[in-house]
Legacy VTK file of the C-alpha trace (Angstrom):
# vtk DataFile Version 3.0
C-alpha trace
ASCII
DATASET POLYDATA
POINTS 348 float
19.691 -6.248 -23.478
16.896 -4.362 -22.145
16.083 -4.949 -18.162
12.511 -6.236 -17.582
12.067 -3.810 -14.558
13.301 -0.309 -13.951
13.043 0.935 -10.165
13.001 4.225 -9.922
14.606 5.758 -6.593
14.333 9.493 -6.121
17.109 10.685 -3.441
17.423 13.626 -1.385
19.309 14.009 1.817
18.845 10.238 3.073
22.462 9.337 3.830
21.095 7.520 7.264
18.837 5.332 5.126
20.127 4.778 1.836
22.480 2.291 2.295
19.868 0.119 3.681
17.296 0.901 0.802
19.758 -0.041 -1.890
20.777 -3.233 -0.223
17.280 -4.292 -0.393
17.592 -3.842 -4.159
20.959 -5.928 -4.050
19.135 -8.979 -1.978
16.423 -9.363 -4.541
16.137 -13.018 -5.730
15.966 -12.088 -9.337
18.207 -9.584 -11.014
16.716 -8.825 -14.214
16.095 -5.275 -13.371
17.905 -1.682 -13.362
17.788 0.972 -10.456
17.600 4.486 -11.776
18.687 6.382 -9.036
17.979 10.391 -9.407
19.957 12.536 -6.837
17.690 15.556 -6.722
20.300 18.202 -5.147
21.153 16.369 -2.210
23.146 18.597 0.220
24.627 15.998 2.493
26.360 12.495 1.869
23.965 10.778 -0.440
25.609 11.930 -3.646
29.044 10.045 -2.243
26.968 6.926 -1.478
25.329 6.794 -4.794
28.894 7.243 -6.337
30.194 3.831 -4.283
27.497 1.950 -5.183
27.452 2.811 -8.909
30.881 2.080 -9.081
30.266 -1.458 -7.526
26.926 -2.477 -9.081
26.378 -2.447 -12.785
22.660 -2.249 -12.873
22.452 1.019 -10.723
22.629 4.159 -12.720
22.587 7.698 -10.959
21.413 10.634 -12.729
21.815 14.346 -10.778
19.704 17.278 -10.996
19.137 20.729 -9.219
16.628 20.176 -6.657
13.042 20.023 -8.237
11.160 17.856 -5.379
9.927 14.195 -5.203
7.504 14.327 -8.516
10.355 15.922 -10.707
12.801 13.484 -9.414
10.358 10.425 -10.375
9.609 11.896 -13.535
13.329 11.994 -14.297
13.619 8.470 -13.643
10.828 7.334 -15.514
11.959 9.175 -18.705
15.442 7.486 -18.363
13.942 4.077 -17.388
14.797 1.123 -20.235
12.613 -1.459 -18.472
9.464 -3.183 -19.907
8.209 -2.353 -16.442
8.397 0.844 -13.765
8.132 0.435 -10.257
9.196 3.238 -7.234
11.291 2.699 -4.482
11.671 5.773 -2.158
14.961 5.852 -0.777
14.122 5.742 3.005
12.177 2.462 2.265
13.047 -1.183 1.529
11.562 -3.495 -0.986
11.331 -7.301 0.173
13.704 -9.980 -1.596
10.799 -11.327 -3.770
9.404 -7.820 -4.995
11.181 -7.437 -8.329
10.586 -11.302 -9.297
6.650 -10.719 -8.534
6.229 -7.808 -10.246
7.609 -9.054 -13.322
5.738 -12.530 -12.883
2.424 -10.653 -12.315
2.898 -8.393 -15.626
3.837 -11.746 -17.741
1.120 -13.717 -16.534
-1.670 -11.048 -17.305
-2.663 -8.451 -19.673
-2.130 -5.546 -16.851
-0.910 -2.376 -17.666
-0.758 -1.608 -13.826
0.046 -3.718 -10.788
-0.573 -2.929 -7.299
0.513 -4.576 -4.097
0.663 -4.304 -0.535
3.404 -3.825 1.991
4.309 -3.394 5.728
5.349 -0.424 8.179
8.903 -0.213 8.815
8.919 -0.341 11.704
6.064 -2.635 11.846
4.979 -1.472 15.081
4.480 1.796 13.821
1.626 1.080 11.486
-1.725 2.940 12.598
-5.068 0.868 12.091
-5.774 2.574 8.923
-2.193 2.391 7.592
-2.208 -1.591 8.285
-5.488 -1.751 6.957
-4.054 0.124 3.657
-1.152 -1.854 3.384
-3.085 -5.128 3.282
-4.152 -5.694 -0.370
-6.943 -8.072 -1.579
-6.445 -9.823 -4.848
-8.875 -8.562 -7.671
-8.246 -7.277 -11.130
-10.030 -4.515 -12.890
-11.021 -4.440 -16.713
-10.676 -0.595 -16.617
-11.558 2.236 -14.711
-14.327 2.038 -11.888
-15.449 3.073 -8.658
-14.215 0.520 -6.774
-10.958 0.708 -8.416
-10.555 4.642 -7.825
-11.582 4.524 -4.164
-10.587 1.191 -2.931
-8.230 1.610 0.148
-6.074 -1.086 -1.692
-5.250 1.101 -4.595
-4.687 4.378 -2.973
-2.932 6.714 -2.060
0.801 5.562 -2.419
2.385 5.720 -5.924
5.069 3.549 -4.207
3.038 0.295 -4.416
2.586 0.851 -8.033
4.184 -0.655 -11.032
2.990 0.421 -14.517
4.346 -0.648 -17.817
6.336 1.376 -19.706
3.972 1.132 -22.792
1.089 2.967 -20.658
3.473 5.589 -19.495
4.992 6.223 -23.304
1.431 6.028 -24.910
-0.420 8.499 -22.082
2.695 10.606 -21.259
2.067 9.920 -17.565
4.006 11.960 -15.565
3.714 13.418 -11.879
2.155 16.924 -11.608
5.200 18.930 -10.455
2.736 21.882 -9.773
1.109 19.910 -6.826
3.159 20.708 -3.645
1.286 17.610 -1.592
-0.706 14.559 -2.754
0.857 14.268 -5.801
0.585 10.057 -5.438
-3.279 10.591 -5.493
-3.117 12.761 -8.767
-0.994 10.498 -10.420
-2.677 7.350 -9.504
-6.368 8.787 -10.487
-4.750 9.784 -13.890
-2.945 6.248 -14.449
-6.445 4.283 -13.249
-8.497 6.249 -15.722
-6.179 5.304 -18.506
-5.403 1.835 -17.638
-7.028 -1.109 -19.763
-6.281 -3.554 -17.198
-5.166 -3.014 -13.156
-4.400 -5.935 -11.036
-3.981 -5.841 -7.308
-2.133 -8.639 -5.838
-2.222 -9.776 -2.013
1.494 -9.701 -1.841
3.304 -7.552 0.615
6.222 -6.283 -1.184
7.219 -3.128 0.305
8.592 -1.822 3.449
7.275 1.786 4.184
8.870 3.805 6.820
6.633 5.794 8.784
7.071 9.271 9.664
10.578 9.932 9.047
12.440 13.042 10.414
12.337 15.436 7.842
9.834 13.535 5.582
6.951 15.808 3.962
4.668 13.700 5.913
6.411 14.332 9.302
6.677 18.020 8.752
5.144 19.858 11.440
4.894 22.981 9.693
2.210 21.745 7.654
-1.018 23.065 9.147
-4.521 21.322 9.419
-5.917 24.315 7.322
-3.011 23.937 4.781
-3.300 20.208 4.395
-7.037 20.688 3.628
-6.352 23.178 1.061
-3.771 20.973 -0.542
-6.667 18.588 -0.448
-8.937 20.919 -2.530
-6.306 21.425 -4.875
-5.948 17.490 -5.413
-9.365 17.583 -6.110
-9.438 20.537 -8.936
-6.388 18.620 -10.516
-8.370 15.203 -10.440
-11.776 16.701 -11.925
-10.248 19.111 -14.343
-8.393 15.721 -15.714
-11.382 13.371 -15.610
-13.502 16.599 -17.152
-10.849 16.586 -19.722
-11.374 12.753 -20.744
-14.890 12.975 -20.810
-15.620 10.836 -17.658
-16.120 13.065 -14.701
-19.823 12.941 -14.908
-19.623 9.253 -14.713
-18.040 9.329 -11.194
-19.895 12.544 -10.049
-21.693 10.663 -7.100
-18.478 9.178 -6.061
-15.976 12.233 -6.442
-18.480 14.395 -4.233
-18.973 11.657 -1.764
-15.511 11.085 -1.459
-15.048 14.985 -1.212
-16.915 14.668 2.130
-14.512 12.367 4.002
-11.666 13.731 1.935
-11.943 17.337 3.114
-15.339 18.305 4.600
-15.225 16.303 7.680
-11.495 17.537 8.846
-12.234 20.929 7.402
-15.554 21.489 9.776
-13.070 20.462 12.596
-10.886 23.807 12.055
-11.162 27.005 13.870
-14.163 28.400 12.540
-12.278 31.323 10.500
-10.024 28.688 9.175
-13.189 26.046 8.306
-14.851 29.104 6.218
-11.555 29.401 4.290
-11.417 25.777 3.397
-15.185 25.369 2.512
-14.972 28.662 0.547
-12.088 27.364 -1.679
-14.029 24.057 -1.831
-17.266 25.696 -3.180
-15.034 27.719 -5.756
-13.665 24.282 -7.065
-17.084 22.408 -7.012
-18.698 25.345 -9.003
-16.437 24.734 -11.885
-18.021 21.615 -12.634
-21.477 21.275 -10.742
-24.070 24.038 -9.568
-26.556 23.707 -7.067
-29.017 21.873 -9.127
-26.554 19.452 -10.774
-25.383 18.551 -7.057
-29.124 17.580 -6.243
-29.355 16.003 -9.412
-26.593 13.659 -8.276
-28.701 12.173 -5.390
-26.108 12.111 -2.638
-26.757 10.829 0.784
-28.633 13.856 2.685
-25.761 14.756 5.161
-23.135 14.950 2.110
-25.750 16.785 -0.128
-25.975 19.465 2.760
-22.440 20.012 3.192
-21.554 20.343 -0.249
-24.392 22.715 -0.885
-23.073 24.826 2.036
-19.625 24.918 0.432
-21.496 26.166 -2.752
-23.395 29.065 -1.047
-20.351 30.985 -0.623
-21.846 32.111 2.822
-19.592 32.012 6.377
-20.896 28.878 8.322
-21.667 29.871 11.930
-20.330 28.074 14.522
-23.804 26.463 15.405
-24.379 25.617 12.026
-20.863 23.868 11.769
-21.704 21.834 14.980
-24.902 20.303 13.264
-22.985 19.954 9.990
-19.971 18.042 11.279
-22.352 15.949 14.092
-24.655 14.628 10.946
-21.581 13.956 8.624
-19.209 12.364 10.828
-21.843 10.046 12.472
-22.664 8.996 8.390
-19.148 8.527 7.470
-17.861 6.709 10.981
-20.638 6.142 13.373
-18.445 7.656 16.464
-21.037 9.543 18.451
-18.188 9.761 21.355
-16.384 11.607 18.879
-18.945 14.268 17.990
-19.751 14.698 21.494
-16.095 15.117 22.348
-15.865 17.631 19.360
-19.050 19.553 20.461
-17.886 19.915 24.115
-14.476 21.117 23.247
-15.479 23.709 20.400
LINES 1 349
348 0 1 2 3 4 5 6 7 8 9 10 11 12 13 14 15 16 17 18 19 20 21 22 23 24 25 26 27 28 29 30 31 32 33 34 35 36 37 38 39 40 41 42 43 44 45 46 47 48 49 50 51 52 53 54 55 56 57 58 59 60 61 62 63 64 65 66 67 68 69 70 71 72 73 74 75 76 77 78 79 80 81 82 83 84 85 86 87 88 89 90 91 92 93 94 95 96 97 98 99 100 101 102 103 104 105 106 107 108 109 110 111 112 113 114 115 116 117 118 119 120 121 122 123 124 125 126 127 128 129 130 131 132 133 134 135 136 137 138 139 140 141 142 143 144 145 146 147 148 149 150 151 152 153 154 155 156 157 158 159 160 161 162 163 164 165 166 167 168 169 170 171 172 173 174 175 176 177 178 179 180 181 182 183 184 185 186 187 188 189 190 191 192 193 194 195 196 197 198 199 200 201 202 203 204 205 206 207 208 209 210 211 212 213 214 215 216 217 218 219 220 221 222 223 224 225 226 227 228 229 230 231 232 233 234 235 236 237 238 239 240 241 242 243 244 245 246 247 248 249 250 251 252 253 254 255 256 257 258 259 260 261 262 263 264 265 266 267 268 269 270 271 272 273 274 275 276 277 278 279 280 281 282 283 284 285 286 287 288 289 290 291 292 293 294 295 296 297 298 299 300 301 302 303 304 305 306 307 308 309 310 311 312 313 314 315 316 317 318 319 320 321 322 323 324 325 326 327 328 329 330 331 332 333 334 335 336 337 338 339 340 341 342 343 344 345 346 347
């Protein structure tokens, strides 16, 4: 008999947390689900732990593959899923006992193709203000893609608080982009929301997200601020190209370029001047694939947003003095934190 829900668990070198993660599945108050655990070439004791669980738990299945990364492991799991619905559980995190039941209930009671839910930081005290606000979702349903759905903190940037129907997965051939090295969750969710006929956000907190696990991508000290911003530019490139192919990028031009200012430009302007210019040049080339200066002006962004977008398009190096002015204006617009601006100007 087909399970109602498939929980995809990518596993790579998490022997310290894996038993705890799988125990959270064992503790579910409804067991009409399967767990697809994809061992992504682990070199520690994770595979032995999975073997023990697979031997004793009939609803847990293990797939082995050479190390291909998180996106590859999630894709393998989705392709193997037999449930009506699919959700994700990272192997150092946990689900609350009611999670599987609530996901099934919400899908069954609605016409939704995507369900988004909230969560908690693990440990609770590790949550930053931003993370706590992001994981505390507000109940709302969307009849299709719209700006609020695409850019609300309730709906991004974590794939692990996302459940989808197997129907939309198969209809749209929705997979994680394995060429995106960082931010694959954002790329996947933008693609998913653009194609979902109905997306429902619930205010249930169903997930426990381990903050800054040692060895995880998010805690990798080798990712510099400049590299991070260049990866953000790549995320924009992939999302914009996808929306252009769907014929909907123009409908979201204002929102996309406005988001670019907070997602890339504000932090890029805080980099060393040479690194700042490198990121802004990459951003300008990406923007130019879809908009020229005249098109940007016609979008009617906020004046400080338009100024920095046009600066990126100019392909001219930014001087330190101009960088200070651009940052001060944009940062005040985004955050209204004058003290932060003054501190930046003093230190730089």
